[in-house]
C-alpha positions in Angstrom: 80.7 -52.9 140.5 83.7 -54.4 141.3 84.8 -54.4 137.6 83.9 -50.7 138.2 86.0 -49.6 140.2 88.4 -51.2 139.1 88.9 -49.1 135.7 88.4 -46.8 137.7 91.4 -47.6 139.7 93.4 -48.7 137.1 92.7 -45.6 135.3 94.3 -42.8 137.9 96.7 -45.7 137.9 97.5 -44.9 134.3 97.5 -41.1 135.6 99.4 -41.0 138.4 102.5 -42.8 136.7 102.8 -40.9 133.3 101.7 -43.5 131.4 103.5 -43.2 128.3 101.3 -44.0 125.6 99.2 -41.5 127.3 100.7 -39.0 127.3 101.5 -39.4 123.6 98.4 -39.3 122.7 97.5 -36.0 125.0 100.7 -34.2 123.3 99.6 -34.8 119.4 95.8 -34.2 120.6 96.6 -30.9 122.3 99.4 -29.9 119.3 96.8 -30.4 116.4 94.7 -28.6 118.3 96.5 -25.7 119.1 98.0 -25.6 116.0 94.1 -25.5 113.9 93.1 -23.2 116.8 96.1 -20.4 115.2 95.3 -21.5 112.1 92.0 -20.6 112.6 92.8 -17.5 114.8 95.2 -16.0 111.8 92.0 -17.0 109.2 88.9 -16.0 111.1 89.8 -12.8 113.0 90.5 -11.5 109.7 87.1 -12.0 108.0 85.2 -12.3 110.9 86.8 -8.2 111.4 85.9 -6.7 108.4 82.5 -8.1 108.0 82.1 -6.0 111.2 83.4 -2.9 110.2 82.9 -3.1 106.0 80.1 -2.4 103.8 80.0 -4.4 100.7 78.1 -6.4 98.2 76.9 -9.7 99.8 78.0 -9.0 103.5 74.3 -10.3 105.0 75.1 -13.6 103.0 79.0 -13.7 104.4 77.7 -13.1 108.1 74.4 -16.0 107.3 76.6 -18.0 106.0 79.9 -18.0 109.0 76.6 -18.1 111.3 75.4 -21.1 110.3 78.7 -22.7 109.8 79.4 -22.7 113.0 77.3 -25.5 113.5 78.8 -27.6 110.9 78.4 -31.5 110.8 82.3 -32.6 111.5 81.7 -36.0 110.0 80.6 -33.8 106.6 84.3 -31.4 107.3 85.7 -34.9 107.2 84.8 -36.2 104.1 84.8 -32.6 102.3 88.7 -32.5 103.6 89.2 -36.6 102.9 87.8 -35.9 99.6 90.4 -33.1 99.2 93.6 -34.8 100.2 92.8 -38.8 98.5 94.8 -40.3 96.1 92.1 -38.3 93.5 92.0 -36.0 94.9 93.5 -32.4 94.0 95.3 -32.1 97.0 96.7 -35.9 97.0 99.8 -35.2 95.3 101.0 -34.1 99.1 100.5 -37.6 100.3 98.4 -35.5 103.5 95.9 -38.1 104.1 95.8 -40.4 107.2 98.4 -37.6 109.0 98.7 -35.3 111.8 98.6 -32.0 109.2 95.5 -33.8 107.7 93.4 -33.6 111.3 95.3 -30.1 111.9 93.3 -28.9 108.2 89.9 -30.3 109.3 90.1 -29.4 112.6 90.6 -25.6 111.2 88.2 -25.9 108.7 85.5 -26.4 111.9 87.2 -24.2 114.1 87.3 -21.2 111.6 84.0 -20.0 111.2 83.1 -20.3 114.9 85.9 -17.9 115.5 85.3 -15.5 112.9 81.0 -15.4 114.0 82.4 -14.8 117.7 85.3 -12.4 116.3 82.7 -10.3 113.9 80.3 -9.9 117.2 82.8 -8.5 118.8 84.5 -6.2 116.5 80.8 -5.1 115.7 79.9 -3.7 119.5 83.2 -2.0 119.3 82.8 -0.7 116.2 79.3 0.8 117.3 81.1 2.6 120.6 84.4 4.3 118.3 82.7 4.1 115.3 83.0 7.9 115.2 86.0 8.5 116.9 87.6 6.3 114.4 86.0 8.4 112.1 87.6 12.4 112.7 90.5 10.8 112.8 90.9 9.4 109.4 90.9 5.8 109.8 90.1 4.1 107.0 87.3 0.7 107.0 91.0 -1.6 107.1 92.6 0.2 109.3 89.6 0.4 111.2 89.1 -3.0 112.1 92.7 -4.0 112.3 92.9 -1.4 115.3 89.6 -2.8 116.7 91.1 -6.0 117.2 94.2 -5.2 119.4 91.5 -3.1 121.4 89.1 -6.3 122.0 92.5 -8.6 122.3 91.4 -10.1 125.9 87.4 -10.4 124.5 88.6 -11.8 121.8 91.0 -14.4 123.4 87.4 -16.3 124.8 86.3 -16.9 121.2 90.4 -18.9 120.6 89.7 -20.1 123.2 86.0 -21.6 122.1 87.5 -22.4 118.9 90.1 -24.7 120.8 87.8 -25.4 123.2 86.0 -27.5 119.6 89.0 -28.3 118.5 89.8 -31.1 121.6 86.8 -32.4 121.4 86.2 -33.0 117.7 86.6 -36.8 116.6 84.3 -37.3 113.7 86.7 -35.7 111.4 89.9 -36.3 112.5 88.8 -40.1 112.8 87.7 -39.7 109.0 91.1 -37.9 108.0 94.2 -39.5 110.1 92.0 -42.8 110.4 93.3 -43.5 114.1 96.1 -45.1 113.4 98.0 -46.0 116.7 101.5 -43.7 117.2 100.6 -41.8 114.3 96.9 -40.2 114.5 95.3 -41.3 117.4 94.3 -38.5 119.7 92.3 -38.5 123.2 89.1 -38.4 121.3 89.2 -41.4 118.8 91.4 -43.2 121.6 88.0 -43.3 124.3 85.9 -44.3 120.7 87.9 -47.1 120.0 88.9 -48.2 123.7 85.7 -48.0 124.4 84.1 -49.9 121.6 87.1 -52.9 123.1 85.7 -52.5 126.2 89.0 -51.4 127.6 88.3 -48.6 130.1 90.7 -47.7 132.6 92.4 -45.9 129.3 89.3 -44.3 128.2 88.7 -43.8 131.6 92.4 -41.7 131.3 91.9 -39.9 129.0 87.9 -38.7 129.8 89.6 -37.1 132.8 92.0 -35.3 130.9 89.8 -34.1 128.5 87.3 -33.1 130.8 90.0 -31.4 132.5 91.2 -29.5 129.7 87.5 -28.0 128.6 87.1 -27.1 131.9 90.7 -25.2 132.1 89.6 -23.3 129.1 86.5 -22.0 130.8 88.2 -20.9 133.3 91.4 -19.0 131.9 88.6 -17.8 129.1 86.7 -16.9 132.7 89.6 -15.2 134.0 91.2 -12.8 131.2 87.5 -11.8 130.2 87.4 -11.0 134.2 91.0 -9.1 134.0 90.9 -7.3 130.5 87.0 -5.6 132.9 88.5 -5.3 135.7 92.4 -3.3 134.2 90.3 -1.5 131.3 87.1 -0.8 132.4 
């Protein structure tokens, strides 16, 4: 019990003094996950909007596919990205394996289906409500998709935050493609896994506190944004 209490005390001390190693790990985690989420939004939101308003062969198959990919196993994504970026892979010439860029790619692949599927649902609801109005204005489906994306931007912020939450908590894929290299690709989740296996609990606990705080903050922001939008726009 004394050892357990000492671990908690040391963890709080690391947080209080803003330990340099801790700060570097948290900073890299946030940078990787934010960039990956931004990429996922740029790619996933237009896809989701077009799936909501478009009518083309294979649309239903794509909807089912993106919904299914929301539960894509991270280790499988890590393996596929590893094969793409390895020296013998098609993208091996860029030397991205075991770098933050590789981790961003893996997280973006994981998050994009989530963003696309959630965007499709939001835009589909708006399309049902505003379809006739947009048609009367002569808007094409692509123009309607862009208009509904802008109109639903507050609701879509929830999709972006959900994607970021998935990215920041990811461990399997980033460990495979990043290698968990100290000072280079070591992020919060991989450090927690490593330090726990080594029995070094203080750093793992400190990072665990930060990770939980980030996830709670994400949910709080999402709730606040959604509530503000509903009050502002009815």
